[in-house]
N, C-alpha and C positions, 0 to 999 in steps of 0.2 A: 504494500500500500504506500502511496505517495504521502509525504508530509504536506501540511497545509502551506508552509513557506514555498515548497517546490511548486505547488499548484498556483500560488499567487504569482510566482515568477513566470509561469507559463502563460498567464492571461487572466482575464476577469473570471472570478469564481461565482458560483451560485450554490447556496447552502441553506439548510433549514435547521431549526432547533426543535427537539422533542422533549417532553417531560416523561418520567417513568410512570406508567399506569399503576393504579392500585387495585383494579378489579379485572376479572376475566374479560368483561366487556371492553374495558379500556385497552387491554392487550390486543383484542381483536380489532379495535379501531386503529391502533397503531400499525398493525400488520396491513390493514386495508390502505392506510395512508402511504405506507412504504410502497405498496404495489402501484398506487395511483401516481406516485412520483417517479416510478421507474423510467418512463419515457423522457424525463427531463435530463437524465444523465447528470445528476447532482455532483458537485465537486466534493462535498463532504457533508456530514450531518453532525450535530452535537446533541448531547443528552444531559439534561439538568440534574441537579443534586439538591435534595431536600434541605430545608432549614435545619441547622444544627447537625448536619450529617445524616439525617434520616433518608431512607430509600437508597442508601449507598449500594446495597447488594443488588437491588433491582436495576440501578444505573449500570452496574458492572455487567449484569446479565444481558441487558439490551445492547450495550456498546460492543461487547465481545460477539454477541449473536449477529449484529449487523455487520461488523467487520469481517466475520467469517462467511456470511451468506450473500452480501451485496457488493457490487463493484465500485464502492466508494468508501473512504475511511470514515469511521465513527469516532468522535472525540468526546471523552467524558469531561464533565465539569468536576472540579475537585476544590474543596474549601478548607480553610484553616480552622474555622470555628467548629468546636465539638470533637477535635482530634488531638491526640498527642503526637509528638514527633515519630514515635515508634509505629503508631497506627498508620500515619501517612507514608512512612517509608515502606511498610508492608504492602499497602495498596499500590504504590508506585511500582514496586518490584513485581507485583502480580500483574499489573497492566503491561509492563515490559515483557514479561514471560508470555503473556497472551497475544503479543504482537501488536499492541496499541502504540502508535507512533506519535500521537498528538494528545495534548491535555490543555484544558482551560483552567488556569490557576486563579482562584478567587478568594477574597477574604471570607465571603459567605454571609448569609443572614443569620441573626440570632434564632434560637429555638422558638417555634411558633407558640409554645405554651407560656412564654414570658419568663422562663427560667434563665438564670445567668448564662451568658456565653462563656464556654470553657475551651481550653486547648492551649497548646504550647506556643502557637503563633497567633499574631493579631492581624498582620498585613499580608496582602497578596505577594508583595515583593519578597517576603521571607519564604513563601511557598515556592516562588520561582527559583530561588537559590537552592532549595531542597531538591526540586525536580532536576535541576542541572547536575546535582551531585549523584543522582540515582540511576541515570541512564541517558541515552541519546534520544530524548524525546523533543519534539517541537512544542513550544510553549506559547499559548495565547493568554492574554489578560483582558480585563474589562476596561472600557473607557466611558465616561459620562460627558456627552457633549454639552450639557447644561450645568456642569460642575457636580462633583460628587457631593451628596447631601451632608457628609461629615467634614468637608473641607472648610477651612476658616475663611478663605477668599479665593477668587478666581486665579490670581497669580500663583498662590501656593498650590492649588489644585493642578495647574498646568505643569509646574515644576515637578511635582511628585509623579504625575502621569508620564511626563517625558522620561523620567528616570526609570520608571517601571517598564515602559515600552522598550527602552534601550536594553534592558536586561532580558526581555522576552523576544519572540520572533514575529508576533503579529498581535493585533488587538481586535476586539469586537465591541461595538458600542451598545449601551443601553438604548432602548427605543426613543425616538423623537419624532416630531411631526412637522417641524420647520427645517428644511434642508440647510438653511443658513447656520443653524446651531452646529451641525456637523462640519460644514465647510469652514466656519470661523475657528472651530477647534483645531482642524488640520493646519490652518495658517498659523495659529498660535504655537502649535507644536513645532512646526517648521522653523519658526523664529527662534526657538530654543535649540535648534539643531537636530530635532527628532524627525526622522523620515521612515520609521517603522510603519508598514502598512496597517491601516485600521479599517476594518469592514464596518459599514453602517448596518446597525440592527434595525430591521423593519417590523413594526407591529401593526398589522391592519386593524382597523376599528371594528372588529367583529363583535365585541362585547363591551359596549361603552361603560357599563357599570364596573366591570372588573378592571378595565384599563384605566378608568378614572382613579380607582383605588391604587393601582400600581404606580400611577403618576404621582399621587399624593405621597406615597412612601418614599419616592426618590426626588421629591421637589422638582418634578418635571412639568413643563407646561402641558396643558390638556386642551385640545380644540373643542370647546363646548358646541360651537356652531356645527361642526361635522358630526359630533355625537347626537345632536338634536335631529339632524337629517336622517341618520341611521335609525334612531328610535322612532321616527315618524313614518318610516317606510310602511306601505300598505300591505306588503307580503314579503315572503322570503326572497323572491326573485328581485324585487326592487332593492331590498336591503343588500343583497349580494352585489348588485350593480353599483350601488353607492360606495360600498366598501372597496370594491375592485377599482373603480374609477379614481377614488381619492388616493389609493395606494400607488396606482400607476403614475399619477401626477407627481407624487413625491419621488418615486424611483426614477422616473424619466429625467427629472432635474438633476438628481445625483449622478446618473449615468452620463448626462451631458457634461458634467463637471469632472468626469474621469475617475470615479471611485473604483477601487480595486475589485469590487464584487458587491453582491447583495446577500445579506443573511436574514432569513425570514423567521420570525417567531410565529410558527404556524399553529401552535396549540393543539397539535396532533390531529389537525383537520386539513385536508388538501385543497378544498374548493377555491378559497380566495387566492392562495399562492399560485395554483394552476391558472386561474383567470388572469392574474397579474403577469405571469411569465408569458402567457399566450399573447396578451395585449402588447407587451414590450418586444415581442419577437425573439425571446431568449431561449425558446425550446430547443 
């Protein structure tokens, strides 16, 4: 399997993110989504990791299964929170032994039940260093176009992000709805001498209620006008058209500005991403 940096050097990438299902029905839906995406010849896929390290065994099962059965690499998310150094080393060694060549190193969300976040590491940069020491894996990190919610100010955020990207191989952003947020971030990183490729993360407005909550958690701008249009749709067909059209508009502007690829948060459903890819002529 190719590493993601190799894929990025070869040309623009097209990728999607999945989350680990919790039920048999969820696993069936993920299998159906993978089959629906097969004609797209995806560059790679990623699989998320639960808050506080939950779902880690399911994440591993899905990543290894996809990597073995599908013609594109699967990349696991891995977080600091909820793990000791020994646990993280064991998971990395297991991934290397299973032939996994890419990992997304994240600080991670605190436990969903509100209990204290525990673990030997706090920052994703520490996890990047650990991955480097455990094997020859390509490392991705997260980027927040509108500034990380825990950053003191924009200048500090960009300095830390540039340093993190310099130690990694590529980045993937948190979702955003204004292309200028991404483009300005890239310019600010370049001014700091950072040219590590950063993929824009695209979140179609499929579920305004959930995405509004996600945006609030990350101090990200939320397009209420677009959400209102989606919620006012008279039926599923109109709702799908509105979501696809708005996502195409965002993606087209990013493509026109030369982004290295598009990474879709598809929420384990294929319909919107397939519609966007078709409209953009990226199939």
